[in-house]
mmCIF file of the C-alpha atoms, coordinates in Angstrom:
data_MODEL
# 
_entry.id   MODEL 
# 
loop_
_atom_site.group_PDB 
_atom_site.id 
_atom_site.type_symbol 
_atom_site.label_atom_id 
_atom_site.label_alt_id 
_atom_site.label_comp_id 
_atom_site.label_asym_id 
_atom_site.label_entity_id 
_atom_site.label_seq_id 
_atom_site.pdbx_PDB_ins_code 
_atom_site.Cartn_x 
_atom_site.Cartn_y 
_atom_site.Cartn_z 
_atom_site.occupancy 
_atom_site.B_iso_or_equiv 
_atom_site.pdbx_formal_charge 
_atom_site.auth_seq_id 
_atom_site.auth_comp_id 
_atom_site.auth_asym_id 
_atom_site.auth_atom_id 
_atom_site.pdbx_PDB_model_num 
ATOM 1  C CA . UNK A 1 1  ? -1.855 43.648 -47.160 1.00 0.00 ? 1  UNK A CA 1 
ATOM 2  C CA . UNK A 1 2  ? -4.089 41.054 -48.735 1.00 0.00 ? 2  UNK A CA 1 
ATOM 3  C CA . UNK A 1 3  ? -4.122 37.255 -48.631 1.00 0.00 ? 3  UNK A CA 1 
ATOM 4  C CA . UNK A 1 4  ? -1.734 36.688 -51.578 1.00 0.00 ? 4  UNK A CA 1 
ATOM 5  C CA . UNK A 1 5  ? -0.654 40.231 -52.453 1.00 0.00 ? 5  UNK A CA 1 
ATOM 6  C CA . UNK A 1 6  ? 0.033  43.679 -51.046 1.00 0.00 ? 6  UNK A CA 1 
ATOM 7  C CA . UNK A 1 7  ? -0.675 47.134 -52.452 1.00 0.00 ? 7  UNK A CA 1 
ATOM 8  C CA . UNK A 1 8  ? 1.152  50.418 -51.980 1.00 0.00 ? 8  UNK A CA 1 
ATOM 9  C CA . UNK A 1 9  ? -0.397 53.822 -52.528 1.00 0.00 ? 9  UNK A CA 1 
ATOM 10 C CA . UNK A 1 10 ? 2.436  54.749 -54.915 1.00 0.00 ? 10 UNK A CA 1 
ATOM 11 C CA . UNK A 1 11 ? 1.858  51.879 -57.345 1.00 0.00 ? 11 UNK A CA 1 
ATOM 12 C CA . UNK A 1 12 ? -1.780 51.097 -56.593 1.00 0.00 ? 12 UNK A CA 1 
ATOM 13 C CA . UNK A 1 13 ? -1.441 47.578 -58.016 1.00 0.00 ? 13 UNK A CA 1 
ATOM 14 C CA . UNK A 1 14 ? -1.297 44.144 -56.408 1.00 0.00 ? 14 UNK A CA 1 
ATOM 15 C CA . UNK A 1 15 ? 2.206  42.785 -55.836 1.00 0.00 ? 15 UNK A CA 1 
ATOM 16 C CA . UNK A 1 16 ? 2.240  39.013 -55.501 1.00 0.00 ? 16 UNK A CA 1 
ATOM 17 C CA . UNK A 1 17 ? 3.984  37.451 -52.490 1.00 0.00 ? 17 UNK A CA 1 
ATOM 18 C CA . UNK A 1 18 ? 5.025  34.372 -54.523 1.00 0.00 ? 18 UNK A CA 1 
ATOM 19 C CA . UNK A 1 19 ? 7.227  36.338 -56.890 1.00 0.00 ? 19 UNK A CA 1 
ATOM 20 C CA . UNK A 1 20 ? 8.412  38.888 -54.343 1.00 0.00 ? 20 UNK A CA 1 
ATOM 21 C CA . UNK A 1 21 ? 12.126 39.690 -54.463 1.00 0.00 ? 21 UNK A CA 1 
ATOM 22 C CA . UNK A 1 22 ? 13.224 41.791 -51.514 1.00 0.00 ? 22 UNK A CA 1 
ATOM 23 C CA . UNK A 1 23 ? 15.981 42.688 -49.100 1.00 0.00 ? 23 UNK A CA 1 
ATOM 24 C CA . UNK A 1 24 ? 16.135 44.675 -45.857 1.00 0.00 ? 24 UNK A CA 1 
ATOM 25 C CA . UNK A 1 25 ? 18.346 47.715 -45.404 1.00 0.00 ? 25 UNK A CA 1 
ATOM 26 C CA . UNK A 1 26 ? 19.160 48.625 -41.804 1.00 0.00 ? 26 UNK A CA 1 
ATOM 27 C CA . UNK A 1 27 ? 20.303 52.193 -41.121 1.00 0.00 ? 27 UNK A CA 1 
ATOM 28 C CA . UNK A 1 28 ? 20.535 54.519 -38.129 1.00 0.00 ? 28 UNK A CA 1 
ATOM 29 C CA . UNK A 1 29 ? 17.175 55.948 -39.253 1.00 0.00 ? 29 UNK A CA 1 
ATOM 30 C CA . UNK A 1 30 ? 15.486 52.530 -39.132 1.00 0.00 ? 30 UNK A CA 1 
ATOM 31 C CA . UNK A 1 31 ? 14.811 49.587 -41.407 1.00 0.00 ? 31 UNK A CA 1 
ATOM 32 C CA . UNK A 1 32 ? 13.741 49.762 -45.044 1.00 0.00 ? 32 UNK A CA 1 
ATOM 33 C CA . UNK A 1 33 ? 12.154 47.052 -47.157 1.00 0.00 ? 33 UNK A CA 1 
ATOM 34 C CA . UNK A 1 34 ? 13.381 47.206 -50.738 1.00 0.00 ? 34 UNK A CA 1 
ATOM 35 C CA . UNK A 1 35 ? 11.414 45.084 -53.205 1.00 0.00 ? 35 UNK A CA 1 
ATOM 36 C CA . UNK A 1 36 ? 11.070 44.600 -56.948 1.00 0.00 ? 36 UNK A CA 1 
ATOM 37 C CA . UNK A 1 37 ? 7.647  45.648 -58.230 1.00 0.00 ? 37 UNK A CA 1 
ATOM 38 C CA . UNK A 1 38 ? 5.570  44.298 -61.151 1.00 0.00 ? 38 UNK A CA 1 
ATOM 39 C CA . UNK A 1 39 ? 7.366  46.614 -63.581 1.00 0.00 ? 39 UNK A CA 1 
ATOM 40 C CA . UNK A 1 40 ? 10.774 45.250 -62.517 1.00 0.00 ? 40 UNK A CA 1 
ATOM 41 C CA . UNK A 1 41 ? 11.772 48.429 -60.638 1.00 0.00 ? 41 UNK A CA 1 
ATOM 42 C CA . UNK A 1 42 ? 13.186 48.434 -57.120 1.00 0.00 ? 42 UNK A CA 1 
ATOM 43 C CA . UNK A 1 43 ? 11.010 50.309 -54.588 1.00 0.00 ? 43 UNK A CA 1 
ATOM 44 C CA . UNK A 1 44 ? 11.722 51.100 -50.940 1.00 0.00 ? 44 UNK A CA 1 
ATOM 45 C CA . UNK A 1 45 ? 9.323  51.232 -48.005 1.00 0.00 ? 45 UNK A CA 1 
ATOM 46 C CA . UNK A 1 46 ? 10.507 52.803 -44.758 1.00 0.00 ? 46 UNK A CA 1 
ATOM 47 C CA . UNK A 1 47 ? 9.427  50.815 -41.729 1.00 0.00 ? 47 UNK A CA 1 
ATOM 48 C CA . UNK A 1 48 ? 9.005  54.034 -39.755 1.00 0.00 ? 48 UNK A CA 1 
ATOM 49 C CA . UNK A 1 49 ? 6.101  55.049 -42.007 1.00 0.00 ? 49 UNK A CA 1 
ATOM 50 C CA . UNK A 1 50 ? 3.963  52.104 -40.878 1.00 0.00 ? 50 UNK A CA 1 
ATOM 51 C CA . UNK A 1 51 ? 2.492  50.806 -37.646 1.00 0.00 ? 51 UNK A CA 1 
ATOM 52 C CA . UNK A 1 52 ? 4.750  48.487 -35.647 1.00 0.00 ? 52 UNK A CA 1 
ATOM 53 C CA . UNK A 1 53 ? 5.338  45.017 -37.143 1.00 0.00 ? 53 UNK A CA 1 
ATOM 54 C CA . UNK A 1 54 ? 3.910  45.870 -40.624 1.00 0.00 ? 54 UNK A CA 1 
ATOM 55 C CA . UNK A 1 55 ? 7.102  44.959 -42.493 1.00 0.00 ? 55 UNK A CA 1 
ATOM 56 C CA . UNK A 1 56 ? 7.450  41.763 -40.446 1.00 0.00 ? 56 UNK A CA 1 
ATOM 57 C CA . UNK A 1 57 ? 3.848  40.819 -41.268 1.00 0.00 ? 57 UNK A CA 1 
ATOM 58 C CA . UNK A 1 58 ? 4.459  41.429 -44.967 1.00 0.00 ? 58 UNK A CA 1 
ATOM 59 C CA . UNK A 1 59 ? 7.559  39.207 -44.928 1.00 0.00 ? 59 UNK A CA 1 
ATOM 60 C CA . UNK A 1 60 ? 5.724  36.532 -42.925 1.00 0.00 ? 60 UNK A CA 1 
ATOM 61 C CA . UNK A 1 61 ? 2.952  36.478 -45.553 1.00 0.00 ? 61 UNK A CA 1 
ATOM 62 C CA . UNK A 1 62 ? 5.591  36.164 -48.273 1.00 0.00 ? 62 UNK A CA 1 
ATOM 63 C CA . UNK A 1 63 ? 7.265  33.219 -46.551 1.00 0.00 ? 63 UNK A CA 1 
ATOM 64 C CA . UNK A 1 64 ? 3.982  31.466 -45.777 1.00 0.00 ? 64 UNK A CA 1 
ATOM 65 C CA . UNK A 1 65 ? 3.086  31.764 -49.456 1.00 0.00 ? 65 UNK A CA 1 
ATOM 66 C CA . UNK A 1 66 ? 6.471  30.331 -50.537 1.00 0.00 ? 66 UNK A CA 1 
ATOM 67 C CA . UNK A 1 67 ? 6.811  27.476 -48.012 1.00 0.00 ? 67 UNK A CA 1 
ATOM 68 C CA . UNK A 1 68 ? 4.171  25.124 -49.524 1.00 0.00 ? 68 UNK A CA 1 
ATOM 69 C CA . UNK A 1 69 ? 5.720  25.543 -52.985 1.00 0.00 ? 69 UNK A CA 1 
ATOM 70 C CA . UNK A 1 70 ? 9.235  24.950 -51.652 1.00 0.00 ? 70 UNK A CA 1 
ATOM 71 C CA . UNK A 1 71 ? 8.124  21.958 -49.585 1.00 0.00 ? 71 UNK A CA 1 
ATOM 72 C CA . UNK A 1 72 ? 6.455  20.366 -52.615 1.00 0.00 ? 72 UNK A CA 1 
ATOM 73 C CA . UNK A 1 73 ? 9.612  20.829 -54.728 1.00 0.00 ? 73 UNK A CA 1 
ATOM 74 C CA . UNK A 1 74 ? 11.865 19.383 -52.009 1.00 0.00 ? 74 UNK A CA 1 
ATOM 75 C CA . UNK A 1 75 ? 9.553  16.436 -51.221 1.00 0.00 ? 75 UNK A CA 1 
ATOM 76 C CA . UNK A 1 76 ? 9.411  15.458 -54.889 1.00 0.00 ? 76 UNK A CA 1 
ATOM 77 C CA . UNK A 1 77 ? 13.215 15.159 -54.999 1.00 0.00 ? 77 UNK A CA 1 
ATOM 78 C CA . UNK A 1 78 ? 13.847 18.606 -56.418 1.00 0.00 ? 78 UNK A CA 1 
ATOM 79 C CA . UNK A 1 79 ? 16.113 21.323 -55.135 1.00 0.00 ? 79 UNK A CA 1 
ATOM 80 C CA . UNK A 1 80 ? 14.948 24.657 -53.769 1.00 0.00 ? 80 UNK A CA 1 
ATOM 81 C CA . UNK A 1 81 ? 17.536 27.415 -53.628 1.00 0.00 ? 81 UNK A CA 1 
ATOM 82 C CA . UNK A 1 82 ? 17.180 30.406 -51.315 1.00 0.00 ? 82 UNK A CA 1 
ATOM 83 C CA . UNK A 1 83 ? 19.759 32.744 -52.780 1.00 0.00 ? 83 UNK A CA 1 
ATOM 84 C CA . UNK A 1 84 ? 21.708 35.402 -50.984 1.00 0.00 ? 84 UNK A CA 1 
ATOM 85 C CA . UNK A 1 85 ? 22.764 38.340 -53.122 1.00 0.00 ? 85 UNK A CA 1 
ATOM 86 C CA . UNK A 1 86 ? 25.903 40.359 -52.598 1.00 0.00 ? 86 UNK A CA 1 
ATOM 87 C CA . UNK A 1 87 ? 25.713 44.109 -52.033 1.00 0.00 ? 87 UNK A CA 1 
ATOM 88 C CA . UNK A 1 88 ? 27.518 44.674 -55.366 1.00 0.00 ? 88 UNK A CA 1 
ATOM 89 C CA . UNK A 1 89 ? 24.950 42.563 -57.215 1.00 0.00 ? 89 UNK A CA 1 
ATOM 90 C CA . UNK A 1 90 ? 22.080 44.493 -55.657 1.00 0.00 ? 90 UNK A CA 1 
ATOM 91 C CA . UNK A 1 91 ? 23.681 47.845 -56.494 1.00 0.00 ? 91 UNK A CA 1 
ATOM 92 C CA . UNK A 1 92 ? 24.033 46.704 -60.116 1.00 0.00 ? 92 UNK A CA 1 
ATOM 93 C CA . UNK A 1 93 ? 20.212 46.418 -60.315 1.00 0.00 ? 93 UNK A CA 1 
# 
């Protein structure tokens, strides 16, 4: 993890927190972070493969990067939408 991006060994390229689209999958085997990479493909990271709290730290960095932008939009009278996607919509991707 870096200040504004993170890198995986599979892609070996910086993925920006600001544009990060993700969702969490919870299974009996553990949690998985599924995110859209720079090439518009969905990738999955198993939480079990990382030290404790890694996924939570990644998501915290993402939110901390988004909050100032969202706050600025809201304070200037704009609207910020935090969308929730249905399972069917996600499967379509």
